[in-house]
N, C-alpha and C positions, 0 to 999 in steps of 0.2 A: 558497797564499795566504799572502804577505808582506806587511812592511809598506815601503810606499815609500819610497823616501828623503828626502820633503817631507813626511812621515806626520802630523808635528806641527803642520804651517801647516794641512794636510788637515782634521786634526782641529780645531782652533781656530776655521778655517771653518764647519765643520759645526755644531758648539756654540752658535757666536753667535745664529743666529738661532732658537734652539729656545729660549733663555733665561726668555721667559713664554708658550711655546706649551703649553695646557692638555692635561694625560692624555687619551687616547682609545684604549680597546681597540684592537687590531687595526693602528692606525697610528699611535700617541704614544706606546704603552704602555713598559714596562721591557725588553721583548723588540725592538721594534721600535727602539727608539732604540739598544739597547746594537747591535745588528745594523748598525743604519746607519752607526755610530761606525767598528764595524771596516772596511763597506764605503767609506767612506770616506777611512781611512789606509790600504787595501789595493788598492782596486777592485772588490771582489769581495762581494758582499752574502751572509754566511755563510745567510742564514733566508731566502731569498726565498719559500719554500713557505709560509710563515707571516703574510706582507702580505695583510691584508686581507680573513683569513679566517675573522674572528672579529670582535663587536662588544662581547661581553660577556665579566664573568669568567667565568662558566660557560663560555662559546664558547672563551673560551683553554685552559683544563682541555679540554674535547673536543677540541681543535686538539693540545695536547702527546699526547694519547692517539691519535689517528687518524694523524698525521703526522708526531709526534716522537717518541722514544725513551720514551714514558710520563710524564714531567713535565720540568721545564727544567731542572734540575740534571744529571739524565739525557740529554738533549738535547743539552746543551753539553758534557760528558764526552765525545759521542760525533763533535765537529765540531773542538773544541779538545784542546789539552793542560792537563789541570790543574794547578795550583802551588799552593803555599802561598801564603794571603791575604797572610803576613808578606814575601812576598819579590815580591808583583804590581808590575810594573812600571807606569809612567805608560802608560796606553794600552790596558791590562791588562781584561779584563772581570772584577768582582767582584761576588758575592752578599753581602747582609746582608740578613738577616731575610725571605728570600724576595725582596727587590726586587733585579734587575740595575742596576749601573751602571758606568761609565768610570772608573778610575783615574785619579787627577789627582797623584800624589805622596802625602801624607798623608791625602787624601781620596776620594769618589766624586763622579762627579755622577749623577745619576739623575734621573729623572722624577715629581714628587711635588707636594706643596704644603706652604706652612708660612705658618701663618694665612690669610690671604685670597687670597696669591699663590700660583699657579698656574704650572709651567714646570720649570726644571733647579734642583734641591735640593743643598744640600752635605752629605754625611754623611762626618764626621772618622774617622779608623780607631779610636779611644778607644772608639764609638759603633755600631762594627758589630755584627751581632748574627748567631754561627754562621755566621762568612764563610766562604766559597766564592771561589777565582777561576781564572780559565783564561788563557792566554797566548797572544797575538798575536804569533804569528812575527815576526822581523827579517828582513831581505832578506841575504843574502849581498854 
């Protein structure tokens, strides 16, 4: 699974319609958002086994235990190469405080809420909590 030559255009096209889409377990949560971004960049959905398999927080935990590697970080470790969060590139997956997002430079875009607005939120790198990161490979 490698980024396509036009991955940046594909990523921008993926993000735009999601700006105001509310959080929904199993269809638009941090896991499905991040895997959708990877699919947009590479053409390969890295986590299809999770889509529409749960509809609650408890269901997501059960799905990670049943069809994942136990928890979200370990599941991502099995699918991607881990990288230091300080070395995360634009388009890489970053976890902050248990929330997955996509690195867009000095911040991540993630599904969440700010005040009464739901949709994509910005989390600046100086606010990342216990960050982890995974690299989405570039093609040759």
